[in-house]
N, C-alpha and C positions, 0 to 999 in steps of 0.2 A: 680582431674586429677595427675598421675603419676608424681611423680619428677626424677631428674636425681641423681646421687651425692653429683654432685655439689651444688645443690636445685635448679637449673632452673627447669619450666616446661618442660614436655615432650609434640612433639604435639597434643599428644594425641591418635599417634598408639600405638595396643597392640606390648608387649614385640615379636620377633623373639627368636627363639632356637637357640642358635647359634652350628652350628658343630663345631665339632673340626679335622684341619687338618692337618693328620700327612706327613713333608718330608722325602724322600725316604732318608736313610742313607745309608754310606759307606757299599757297602758289605752285606747288607738289600737287598734281591728279590722285585721286584713292586708286586707281589703280597701276599707277606709277611706285606707291605707296609697297602694294601687296607683291608689286614683285622686284622690289627689294627687299621685303623680308621674307621674301623667299627665297631669293638668292642668299642670303647671310643664312638660309638653313636646311640650303640645302647640300647632304653630306659628299654629294659628287664636286662641288665649287671646293668645299671643304678640303677634301682628296687632292682635286686638280694644282691645290696652291703647296698644298703638302709636298708633292710628287714634283711639280714643277712645268706642269702641262700648261696650254697659254687657255685654255677653258674645259670646263667641263666635258666637254663635244668629244673630245679625246678619249676619255672613255665608250663612248659607242661604236667608234673604230676595233676597240681594243676588244671590245666582248662583241663584236661579227666577227673579226679573226678569230678567236679564241672557237669560234663557230666552226668557220669555214676554211680559215689554216688559207690565207692567197698572201698572203707578208709572209713571204719566206725567204731566206739568205740568200742575194743574188740575184731580187726581181728588183725590175726597173719600171716604179710607177711616178702616175701621174696625179695631182692632187688639183682638182678644180675647182675655182670656188675658194683655196687653201688659207684665207684669212678666218683666225688671226694667227693659226699654225699649227695649233694643234693635232689633226691629222699626222702634218708633216712630221711631227716630232717621232709619233707612233709608229711611223712608216720607215722613218730614218731609223729606228733602233732595232723593230723587225728582221728588216733587210740586210743588216750590216753595213750600213753607208759609209759609217765611218768606220768601217776593218777593226774594229774594234776586237773581233774575233776570228785571230789568223787562220785558224780552223775552216774557215766555212768563206763561201760565196761576197763577193761584194755588192751590194745592189747600189741606184742608182734613185735619189726619188727628187722632183719637180716638182716644184708648186707654181702656180698660175694663177693669178688673181688681178682684177680690174685695178686692182688699190696696192699701194708698195703696201710690202710686208717686211715687218723685221728680219733681217737675216737668220738665219735656222743651221744649225750645223748639222755640217752633212749632208744638206740641201740647197739644189740650185733655184730660186725663184724668181720669177719671171712676170712682169707686168703687162701682161697682156688682155686683150677683149676673144676671149675662145672662139667668138661667133663670125669673125671675120676670119674671110672666106678662103686665105694663105693657112688658116691656125694650124693645120693640121700637122703641113707641111716645114712650119717652124717648131713645132712640139719634136716633131722624130728626125729632126738638125742639132735640135739640142741634147735629145740622148743619145744620138746616133742610132737613131736602127728605132724598132721599135717597143714598146713596151708590154707588160708583161699584167700590168693593171692598170683599170684608172680608176679614181673614185671622186665623189662631189658630196659635200655638203651642204652642197648651195641652193638659196632660197630666195627667192621675188622680193624683193620688199613690198611691205604688208600693206594691202588696201584698206583693209577693215570690214572688206567684206569676204566671209569664208568661201564662199565657191570663185568669187574674182581670183584670191587667191590659191586656189586649188587650181585651179585653169592655169596661172601662170607658171607655178612649182612644174606641173606636170610639161607644161611647154618646154621650161627651161631643162627636166629629166631629155627628154627626150632631144633637144640638143646635143645635151653631152654626150646619151648615147651616138649618138650619129660619127661625134668624133670619136667615140670608144672605137668604132667601124673602122673609121680609118688608119688607127693608132694602134690599136692590140694586135700582137699574136695571135696566133692560135691556138687554143687550150689555153687561152685570157680572163679577165674576172673586169665587171665591170661592178661597184658597189655606187650608188646614189637613193640617196634622199628624197621622196614625194611622201604628198600628202593625201590622208584618202577620202576620198569622198566620191568616186563613184566616178570621175574621166580618165583615168587612168587604165583603162580595158587595152586601150590602143596603143599605151605601151608596151605591156604586159602581152600582146601580140606580138609585136616589134620584136620584143628581146628574143621572145620563144623562138623565134623564126633564125633568130642570130646564134642563141647558144643551148649547150645541151638542159643547162638546166636554168630553173629561176624561184628563188623565194623571197619572200617578203616578210621580212623580220621584224619585230619593235623589240629593240633591245633594253634591258635593263635600264640602262643611263638614263634614255626615252622617258619622259616623263610620262607621268599615267595619263595626266587631263591632256595630253597634247595630241593631236591626229598624224603625228609624222610616222610614218615605217621607213624602212630603208627595201631597195631590190636589191639582191645579189644575183648577179648572172654568170654562173662560170661554164669554165667551156667553150668560148667563141670559138666559132668554126670557120672563121678565116673568110674569104672570097671578096 
């Protein structure tokens, strides 16, 4: 039977997880308080801290890769909008970019972002606007060839208007797909975040022309109240 810190026996009931409650401070909006409370009680946030990831989003790419298996040892990966770096951390480990497993091929991980990103062991980080005309050429030059995986967890800055935000992130995803068409090896994989909302039909049609299989997935790490989902396009047709 379990004991309390004072040595007395408990009643035998299992311990309950205690949720952290956050008081609304002066000057803090109620929405901010709710966000903070959700963060403090989010099991993925706690796991990220415990396992050394830079954010809970790392578990989204982990779960997607567990299902589709695109981050293999030796793979060359481009992570668009990589800040704060959680996806790069996962890619480094799964592609053997550090060469820690001598019996497996060594991968390459290239992180791209508009802002500076703290260095990540095993990843090469570049500050670049991927929408620049010569971005694809720069990426291929840095990689020394084409990529096996292009992935993106980017989201446009929120406007507060749901439909506007949906259109913006679909446009961002389409732009990421266009870069992927230029830098992917035949047979490669494209993974990107989108928001459900009805305007992504054009993106789906575009991807289905260029890849052999296109799936839409909401991994367990994606919050239930979020409209985000991920498109996973495999088997790039090249050309």
